[in-house]
C-alpha positions as CSV (number, residue, x, y, z in Angstrom):
1,M,9.5,-10.7,4.4
2,A,6.8,-8.1,5.1
3,N,4.5,-8.4,8.1
4,I,1.8,-6.4,6.5
5,R,-0.7,-7.6,3.8
6,T,-2.3,-5.1,1.5
7,H,-5.2,-4.8,-0.9
8,L,-3.5,-1.8,-2.6
9,K,-3.2,-3.3,-6.1
10,E,-7.0,-4.0,-6.2
11,L,-7.9,-0.6,-4.8
12,R,-5.5,1.2,-7.2
13,K,-6.9,-0.7,-10.2
14,S,-10.5,-0.1,-9.2
15,R,-9.7,3.7,-9.2
16,K,-8.0,3.4,-12.5
17,L,-4.7,4.7,-11.2
18,S,-1.4,3.6,-12.5
19,Q,1.4,2.8,-10.1
20,Q,3.2,5.9,-11.3
21,E,0.2,8.1,-10.7
22,L,-0.3,6.7,-7.1
23,A,3.4,7.1,-6.4
24,Q,3.3,10.8,-7.5
25,L,0.2,11.4,-5.3
26,V,1.9,10.1,-2.2
27,G,5.4,11.4,-3.0
28,V,7.3,8.1,-3.5
29,R,8.9,6.3,-6.4
30,R,6.9,3.8,-8.5
31,E,9.1,1.0,-7.3
32,T,7.9,1.6,-3.7
33,I,4.3,1.0,-4.9
34,V,5.4,-2.2,-6.7
35,H,7.0,-3.4,-3.4
36,L,4.0,-2.5,-1.4
37,E,1.6,-4.3,-3.8
38,N,3.8,-7.4,-3.7
39,N,3.9,-7.4,0.1
40,R,7.7,-7.0,0.0
41,Y,7.8,-3.7,1.9
42,N,6.1,-2.5,5.1
43,P,4.9,1.1,4.6
44,S,5.8,3.8,7.1
45,L,2.9,5.1,9.2
46,E,3.2,8.4,7.2
47,L,3.0,6.6,3.8
48,A,0.1,4.3,5.0
49,L,-1.9,7.4,6.1
50,K,-1.2,9.2,2.8
51,I,-2.4,6.2,0.8
52,A,-5.5,5.9,3.1
53,A,-6.3,9.5,2.5
54,I,-6.0,9.1,-1.3
55,F,-8.5,6.2,-1.2
56,Q,-10.6,7.9,1.5
57,L,-10.5,4.6,3.5
58,P,-9.3,3.7,7.0
59,V,-5.7,2.4,7.0
60,E,-6.9,-1.0,8.2
61,D,-9.1,-1.4,5.1
62,I,-5.9,-1.2,3.0
63,F,-3.2,-2.7,5.2
64,Q,-3.6,-5.7,7.6
65,L,-1.2,-7.3,10.0
66,N,-0.1,-10.7,8.8
67,E,-0.8,-12.8,11.9
68,K,1.0,-15.9,10.5
69,E,4.4,-16.3,12.2
70,D,7.3,-17.5,10.0
71,S,9.4,-20.2,11.6
């Protein structure tokens, strides 16, 4: 389970970008965007920075550490 929560889906939709378009902009497959949006994948630092640059936001406005510990 991912330790990072994201608001990527909402941001992407607000900018009227498809998953495929965002994937192409940051150089990954569409499936990677799907996994990120569903909190099933933690992005690499490089990918997080690329996404932040696309949206012109600080990384922490898009991705947050999930403080809840799983038992």
